[in-house]
PLY file of the C-alpha trace (Angstrom):
ply
format ascii 1.0
element vertex 119
property float x
property float y
property float z
element edge 118
property int vertex1
property int vertex2
end_header
33.14 -76.78 83.11
36.12 -78.23 83.12
38.70 -77.65 85.88
41.21 -79.10 87.75
42.22 -81.35 90.62
44.47 -79.02 92.96
46.06 -82.65 94.53
46.13 -84.50 91.64
46.46 -82.19 88.75
43.77 -84.23 86.46
42.32 -82.44 83.96
38.35 -83.02 84.45
34.56 -82.22 83.36
31.52 -82.01 85.78
28.98 -84.60 83.92
25.38 -85.55 85.03
24.10 -88.84 85.20
21.58 -89.94 82.44
20.89 -93.56 83.83
21.62 -96.29 85.87
20.93 -99.93 84.60
21.30 -102.79 86.61
22.29 -106.24 85.20
22.84 -107.87 88.64
22.88 -107.07 92.56
26.33 -105.80 92.00
26.53 -104.70 87.98
25.29 -101.94 86.29
25.89 -99.32 83.58
26.72 -95.60 84.27
25.32 -93.23 81.75
26.63 -89.95 82.04
26.60 -86.95 79.73
29.53 -86.59 77.32
31.58 -83.47 77.87
31.67 -81.33 74.52
34.71 -82.46 72.53
35.66 -85.65 74.38
37.01 -88.19 71.71
38.22 -91.94 72.39
38.63 -95.40 70.90
37.90 -98.76 71.77
39.82 -99.83 74.29
40.41 -96.08 76.37
39.41 -95.77 79.99
38.37 -92.85 82.19
38.87 -91.91 85.54
35.62 -91.57 87.80
35.59 -89.26 90.66
33.25 -87.84 93.28
34.43 -85.85 96.53
35.92 -87.88 99.18
33.91 -88.44 102.46
36.48 -89.16 105.01
39.13 -89.35 103.45
42.18 -87.06 103.40
41.86 -87.10 99.15
39.61 -84.48 98.03
38.72 -86.50 95.35
38.30 -90.12 95.29
39.47 -91.33 91.56
39.05 -94.95 89.90
39.63 -95.93 86.54
36.23 -97.68 84.43
36.62 -98.92 81.09
34.26 -96.86 78.18
31.42 -99.47 77.05
29.70 -96.95 74.94
30.61 -96.42 71.19
32.84 -93.57 70.37
29.93 -92.13 68.40
27.42 -91.75 71.20
26.32 -88.63 72.69
27.10 -89.67 76.13
29.17 -92.08 77.79
28.97 -95.37 79.41
30.64 -97.44 82.23
30.37 -100.96 83.49
30.59 -100.61 87.25
30.91 -103.80 89.29
30.08 -102.61 93.38
32.84 -103.22 96.00
31.25 -103.57 99.06
32.25 -100.90 101.24
34.32 -99.08 98.58
35.16 -95.70 98.91
33.68 -94.46 95.14
31.78 -97.79 93.64
28.63 -97.72 96.30
28.22 -93.88 95.83
28.78 -94.02 92.36
25.10 -96.21 91.95
23.39 -94.23 94.24
23.55 -91.19 91.97
20.38 -90.07 90.88
19.76 -89.48 86.89
19.19 -85.94 85.89
21.10 -84.47 88.86
25.00 -83.57 88.50
27.04 -86.07 89.73
30.72 -84.08 90.51
31.85 -87.21 88.44
34.87 -86.37 86.93
36.01 -87.69 83.32
39.51 -87.73 82.74
40.67 -87.00 79.13
42.37 -90.08 77.35
43.42 -92.85 79.18
44.71 -95.92 77.57
43.75 -99.55 78.87
45.20 -101.22 76.07
47.85 -101.19 73.06
46.73 -99.55 69.54
45.09 -102.26 68.05
47.40 -102.13 65.02
50.57 -102.44 67.45
51.85 -105.95 68.77
51.65 -106.99 72.12
55.21 -106.54 73.92
0 1
1 2
2 3
3 4
4 5
5 6
6 7
7 8
8 9
9 10
10 11
11 12
12 13
13 14
14 15
15 16
16 17
17 18
18 19
19 20
20 21
21 22
22 23
23 24
24 25
25 26
26 27
27 28
28 29
29 30
30 31
31 32
32 33
33 34
34 35
35 36
36 37
37 38
38 39
39 40
40 41
41 42
42 43
43 44
44 45
45 46
46 47
47 48
48 49
49 50
50 51
51 52
52 53
53 54
54 55
55 56
56 57
57 58
58 59
59 60
60 61
61 62
62 63
63 64
64 65
65 66
66 67
67 68
68 69
69 70
70 71
71 72
72 73
73 74
74 75
75 76
76 77
77 78
78 79
79 80
80 81
81 82
82 83
83 84
84 85
85 86
86 87
87 88
88 89
89 90
90 91
91 92
92 93
93 94
94 95
95 96
96 97
97 98
98 99
99 100
100 101
101 102
102 103
103 104
104 105
105 106
106 107
107 108
108 109
109 110
110 111
111 112
112 113
113 114
114 115
115 116
116 117
117 118
């Protein structure tokens, strides 16, 4: 289901958590379902969001690099937990199989196109 955040005007979809793999006490990968028709290239990132708990924002958004391959049927993000952070500690507590309420904004760029020189 694609929706539009009222306060940020960011198109997003609600996705389901597939798994969380811990690599270190503050480092994990979060795997979520991939929206139908979602495409990206290496170097793109997405904004993940959850409803705010105690701020004036309706949704707390943060950018995360997409670490899965474009052909994979899921999206995977590398998450570094920020103690007391507004989003990371909550993202890493999400249970697999449940709708996370995470919004995945479409096609944000992290780096220049690989064929273009850096300026």
